[in-house]
FIPAMI-149151 format. One record per residue: x, y, z of N, C-alpha, C in turn. Coordinates in steps of 0.2 Angstrom, whole numbers, plus 5000, padded with zeros to 4 digits. Example, Ala and Ser with C-alpha at 12.3 -4.5 7.8 and 13.67 -1.06 7.14 Angstrom:
% residues 2
506649725039506249785039506649845039;506449895035506849955036506450005039;
***
This chain:
% residues 422
500349945000499949985001500650055000;500350114996500650164994500250244996;500650284996500250364999500750394995;500250444990500650504987500150534986;500350604987499750674987499050674989;498850624995498350615000497950574996;498450524991497950474988498150404990;497750374993498050294994497850254989;498550194986498550164983498450094984;498150024981498449954984498449944978;498949914978499349884971499449824973;499149764971499449694976499249634969;499549584970499349524965498849494967;498149494964497749434966497549404963;497649344961497549264958498049264952;498649304953498949314947498849354943;498349404943498049454940498349554945;498949574941499049634947498449694947;498349704952497649774953498149834954;497749904953497849944957497350014960;496949994964496550034966496950104969;496250154965496250214972496050194977;496050234984495650224989495550314992;495150324994494950374995495250405005;495050335008495250355015495750295016;495950305019496450245025495950205028;495450195029494750135030494650105024;494750145019494350125012495050065011;495650085011496350045009496250005012;496349985018496349955024495849885023;495249915022494649855021494849845014;494849865009495049825003495749785003;496049795007496649735009496549685010;496149705017495849645022495349575017;495049655012494749605006495149535002;495549565000496149554997496249475001;496649495006496949435011496449405013;495849405013495149335014495249305007;495149345002495149324996495749254995;496349274996497049244993496749165000;496549175004496349105010495849085009;495349115002494749075000494049065005;494249135009493849135013492749185010;493049195003492449235001492249194996;491449224996491249184989491449194983;490949174980491449164973491449244969;491049274970490849334968490849394970;491049384978491049434983491649484981;492149444977492949484975492949504970;492349534967492249574961492249634961;492649694957492649764959492149784952;491849834952491549864948492049914944;492049904938492549924934492249944928;491950024925491750024922492150034913;491850004907492250024902492550084901;492550134903492550194902493150204907;493150174914493550194917494450164915;493950094912494750054910495150094904;494650124899494750144894495250214897;494850264900495550304904496150274905;496050234910496850194910497250174907;497050164902497450164894497750214891;497350254894497550314890498150354893;497950354900498450384905499150344905;498950284904499850244903500150264896;499850274892500050294884500250384886;500050404891500550484892500850484895;500850424901501650434904502150394902;501950334896502650324892502950394889;502650434887502850484882502850484875;502150454873502050444866501650504864;501750524857501450574854500650564853;500450634853499550644852499350604847;499750574841499350554836499150464839;499550474844499450394848498750394853;498950434856498250444861497750444856;497750504850497050494847496850434844;497350394842497050324839496650254844;496950294851496650234856495850264855;495550334854495150334854494550334851;494950314842494450294837493950244838;494150184842493750154842493250144846;493150224851492650224854492050234851;492050264843491350274841491050194839;491550144839491050084840490750064847;491050074850490850044857490550084863;490450164859490350204865489450194868;488950144867488650114870488650104876;489450074875489350014880489950054886;490050114885490650154891490450164898;489750174897489350164906489250104911;489450054907489350004910489949974912;489849934916490349864921490649844917;491149814914491249754910491349684912;491049674918490749624922490249594918;489549634916489049664916488749644908;489349664903489449674896489649604896;489249554891489349504888489749494883;490149434882490549444876490049454869;489749434869489149444863489049504861;489049554865488949644865489549664861;490049664864490749674860490649664852;490649594852490549554846490249604842;489649584845489349624840489149694838;489449734842489649804841490449814835;490649744835491249744828490849704821;490449664824490049644818489749714813;489649774818489049814815489449874811;490149864813490549914815490549954806;490450034802490550054798491050114798;491150154791491550194792490950254796;491350274800490950364803490750404799;490950414794490750474789490550464783;490450384780490150364774489750314774;489850264780489350204782489650164777;490350164774490650104771491050044779;491249994773491549934779492149984780;492349954785493049984787493649944784;493949964785494749934782494949884788;495349814785495349744788495749774794;496449814791496949844794496649904801;496149924801495849974804495349944809;495049884806494749834812495249804817;495749794814496149754818496649784823;496549854822497049904826496449944832;495949944830495249954834495249874839;495249804838495349764843495749744847;496349794842497149774848496849824853;496749884852496449944858495949924862;495349864861495049864863495349804870;495849764866496049714870496449744877;496949784873497249844878496549874883;495849864885495649914887495549854894;495349784889494949744894495349714900;496249714896496649694902496649734905;496749794903496649864910496149854915;495749834914494949824917495149754921;495449714921495649654924496249704929;496649724927496949744930496849774937;496249824935495749864940495349844944;495449754942495149714947494549684944;494349694938493749654934493849554934;493949554939494049454938493549424934;494149374931493649334925493349344919;493649414918493549434912493749384903;493349364899493749324895493749364891;494449394891494849444886495149374881;495449354880495649314874495049284869;494449254876494049254869493649274866;493549354869493349404866493649444860;494449434858494949474857494949414850;494949364850494949294846494449304840;493649314845493249334840493249394837;493249424839493249494836494049514831;494549474831494949484826494949434821;494449384820493849334815493749374811;493049444815492449484810492949544808;493649544810494149604805494249564801;494249494799494649454795494149454789;493549454792492949414788492749484784;492749534788492149584787492649674785;493249654786493749714784493949714775;493849784773494149784768494849764766;495049704763495849714762496149774759;496849774764497349824761497549814753;497449864749497849844741498549824744;498849774739499549734742499849794738;499749824734500549854730499949914728;500349994731499650054732500350104728;500950094725501150124722501050154714;501350184712501050184703501750174699;501550114693502050084691502550174688;503150154685503350194680502750214675;502650174671502250214664501750264668;501450224673500950274674500850354678;501650354681501850394683502050444677;502250424674502450444666502150474663;501350424663500850464660500550524661;500450504668500150574673500550634672;501150624674501650714672501650714666;501550674660501550704653500850734650;500250714654499550734654499450804654;499350824647499050894648498350904652;497950854655497350864654497450884664;497350924666497850954672497351004672;497051014682496451054683496851134683;497351124687497751184689498551164690;498951234688499551214688499951184693;499651214700500051214706499751144709;499251104705499151054709499651004702;499850994698500250974694501050974699;501151034698501651044702501951024711;501051004714501350964719501350904720;501050874717501450794714501850774712;502350824706503150824704503550864709;503250884715503650914722503850834728;503050794727503150764733503450694730;503650694723503950614721504450634719;504850714720505750684718505650734726;505350754731505750764738505550694742;505250644743505150584747504650614752;504350664752504050734758503250694760;502950704768502550674767502150734766;501150734764501050774764501050844768;501150834776501050874779501650924781;502250894779502950924777503050974770;502450944767502750994760502151054762;501551054767501051114766501451174772;502051134776502251174780502751224778;503051204771503651234769503451324769;503751354769503751434768504451454763;504551494759505051524757505351524758;505651554765506251554768506751494770;506151424770506651354769507151334763;506751394759507051354752507451394751;508451364751508651414748509051394741;508851414736508951444729509851414728;510051464731510851474730511051394733;510951394738511251314740511051254739;510551254735510051214733509851164738;509451184743509151134748508551154752;508351134753507551124758507651124766;507451164771507351144777506951114777;506851054781506051024782506151004793;505851054795505651064803505151054806;504651064800503951064803503251044799;502751064804502251004798501451034800;501251034796500451054797500050994797;499650964803499350904805498850924806;498150904806497350914808497250984809;497551014804497451084801497651134809;498151114811498651144814499351164812;499551204813500451224811500751184818;501251144818501751114822502351114820;502751134826503351154825503851054826;504351034825504550964823504050914818;504350864817504050804812503650754815;503450714812502850654813503650604818;503350584823503650534827504350574830;504250634831504850654834505350654830;505350664822505850644819506450714817;506950694817507450754817507350794813;507550854812507450914807507950904802;508050924796508450904793508350924783;509150934779508950964773508750914768;508550934764508450884757508850924750;509250894747509650934744509350934739;509150984732508750994727509150984721;508750934717509250914711508850974705;508950924699508650994693507951004695;507750924695506950924695506450964703;506650964706506651014712506451064714;507251084710507351154709506951174703;506751154698506251184693505651174696;505351134700504651124702504751194706;505151214710504951274715505151334712;505551324707505751394704504751414699;504551344695503951354692503351394699;503451364704502651374709502951464712;503651504712503651514712503251604707;503451564701503151614695502651614697;502351534697501551544694501251584701;501551584708501251634712501151704710;501851714708501851794706501351794699;501251774695500751754688500151774690;499851744698499251744700499051784706;499451824705499451884712499351844719;499551814719499751774727500251794729;500151834737500551864741500751824746;501251784747501151744754501751734753;502051694762502551664764502651564763;501751564759501751484760502151444751;502451404752502751374745501951364742;501451334745501051304742500351344747;500051384744499951444748499051434744;498751424749497951444745497851474739;497451414735497451484727496851514729;496351494736495651524737495851584742;495551634740495551684743495251694753;494751644751494251624760494551594763;494951554761495551504767495951554768;496051604768496851634769496451654777;496551614782496551644787497151614793;497551644797497951644800497651584805;498351574806498651514811498151524819;498051504824497951544832498851554832;498551604836499451634837499751584845;499351554846499951514851500251474848;499851454842500551384838501251424837;501251494836502151524837501951494826;501751534823501751514815502251564811;502651534808502951614806502851634799;502351614797502051644790501451664791;501551734788500651754786500051714782;499551724783499251674780499051594780;498951554776498551504775498951454771;499251394771499351364766498851334763;498751304758498051264754497951224759;497451184759497051134766497051064762;497251034767497450944768496950934761;496350954762495650934758495750954753;495750994753495851034745496351004740;497050984743497550954739497150874738;497050864742496850784740496150774735;495750844735495350814731495650844723;495950894724496150934717496850874713;497250834719497650774717497150734713;496650724716496450644714495850654708;495650734707495350744701496050744696;496650754695496950774691497250674690;497250654695497350574693496750544687;496150544689495650544684495550584678;495750644677495850674672496450654668;497250624672497350584668497450514664;496850484666496750434667497150354668;497150394677497650304680497350324685;497250264689497050224694497050274702;496450314705496650364711496750294716;497150344720497550294725497350374732;497650354737498050384743498350454742;498450484745498850544745499550504747;499550464754500250434755500650394749;500150384748500550304740500950384738;500950424736501250474732502050464736;502150474742502750444744502850384743;502650324743502750244743502750244734;502650294732502950284724503750304722;503750384727504550414726504850344729;504750314735505050264737505250184731;504650174729504750114726505050124718;504850174714505050194709505850224708;506250224716507150244715507350194716;506850154721507150054722507250034714;506950024710506849984704507250024700;507550094698507850134693508450124697;508650124704509450114704509850074704;510450094702510950054701511450014706;511150034714511750024718511349954721;511749924723511649874728510949854735;510649834734510149794738510249864747;510749834750510949874757510949934754;511449974748511250044749510950064748;510250034745509950074740509350104745;509350034754508750054756509150074762;509650114763509950154767509850224765;510150244757510050304755508950304756;508650264752508050294755507650284763;507950264766507850264775508050344775;508650364772508850434773508350504770;508050464764507650514760507050514762;506750454768506150454769506150494777;506650514779506750494785506350474792;506550394790506350334793506850324798;506550334805507050284811507350214812;506750174806506950124806506950084801;507450074799507550034789506949974788;506649944792506249894793505449924788;505249994792504850034790504950054783;505650074779505850084774505450034769;505749974772505649934767504949904765;504549894770503749914768503449984763;503950014762503650064756503850044749;504349994749504249964742503949924741;503249954738502749914734502549904729;503149854725503149824720503149744720;502849714717502949634717503449624713;503849554715504349534714504149494703;503449494704503349494698503449564691;503249614695503249674692504249684692;504449654697505249684695505449634690;505349584690505449534687505249544678;504849584677504549604671505049674667;505049694672505249764671506349734669;506449694673507149664670507149664664;506749604664506649584655506549624652;506149684650506149744646506849784646;507349784652507749814650508349774649;508149714648508649664645508549674637;508049674637507849664629507949744625;507949764629507849864627508649884625;508949844631509549834631509949924631;509649934636509850014639510150014644;510449964649510849964652511349914651;511849894656512449844655511849774658;512249734657511749644662511849644668;512549674670512549704676511949714681;511449744678511049794682510549754681;510249714676509949634675509949604682;510549584682510649534687510649564695;510849624697510649684701509849674704;509549674700508649684701508449614702;508849544700508549494701508949484708;509349494709509749494717509249524723;508949564720508749614726508049604726;507649574722507149514723507249494731;507649434727507849384732508049404738;508449464738508749504745508049514750;507649554744506949594748506549524750;506349464746505849414749506449384756;507149374755507349364762507249384768;507349474768507149524774506449524774;505849494769505349484773505349434778;505549374775505349304779505649314785;506249354786506649364793506249404796;505949454796505549504797504749474802;504549424797504049384799504149334803;504949304804505049244807505049274814;505449354815505349394821504649404824;504249444820503749424824503249414826;503349334824502949274827503349224831;504249244832504349234838504049294842;504049344842503749384848503049364849;502749344845502049334847501849274850;502249234851502549164856502649194863;503349214861503349244866503049284873;502649314869502149364874501549294877;501549244869500849214873501249164878;501849164879502149114885502049134890;502249224891502249264894501649264899;500949264895500349264897500149204900;500449154899500149084901500549054908;501249094907501449074915501249134919;
***
């Protein structure tokens, strides 16, 4: 029993489960300790040891744990997203909620905005969060909760009802060339944004946060140290990534020079590189966000709408905005002459990833596509034969890396299951 800031906490192991309960008085804490002692010796009835824990209380406990771990706001928000699915159950004691009610909630889950089925990965993430909440409820004293059974059934629903993610989300070389060469564009700045995204490897929020002072045309480099996310200006990068410079090649240099000229011709006076072309959107960020520029960049939604319209006009499949980043990584991987390890290290730096395993997930081209490309190169004889063999080696190395990663994940899962069983 510990005392901290006039709050008494009872933290003990009960039937192999750690509970951590806050008590308001010394008497309440002593009574709880006596009850636990009696439970250990088996003097209580079968249900007298159950402590009422609402689903909301357990959910808040999970969020508090994540805050203490120092995780970013995005992680906290991801814990809140499944609330839309189980919101009707929040005020109830978890021991009074039947497993079938959790299962039905997931079975009927749809996209909050458009009513369409949720992606499989989204449902699996929601299920993982619910499992953490139920485990927290057990930790708070809800004994006998069938967490594993509920989790197992919900995961089955996620695989059965969830919309599978696309295996290969990047554009091919042919699609990219057809897109950028198409004259069926809605606005010049839209195509310039696409070219900037493909040439810089940067996230949408990082491009939106660029101001003209960040671009050194003389030294040919761009400072990346901030982002626009959820309609807010933020210093720092996603996941706490370090500020860094991007070297401008001829393509990037040309893109930003054209953007500058386009703004001048359109009469747009703004510090933002991607300034809003709609004057009604020129609204400053709140003063407490300490934004160094006047006006407002083009909104995330407007970029998405215009870019996807541009995809349709160019006659290529409509994909997600983040797929531009995957496309940049995949096409660099396919066209580079360097060996596999060197290419991955370069890409990790360009994408500003903390782990090279994340970088490998961005290579979204099938081995069949790589083989087909290698055959075309061989037939056209545009490069040396060593480059063709290099592509084949890269296929094998990438497949090996994926197998190793899968084995590591399986091993980790088995260890977790063994620890839970113990």
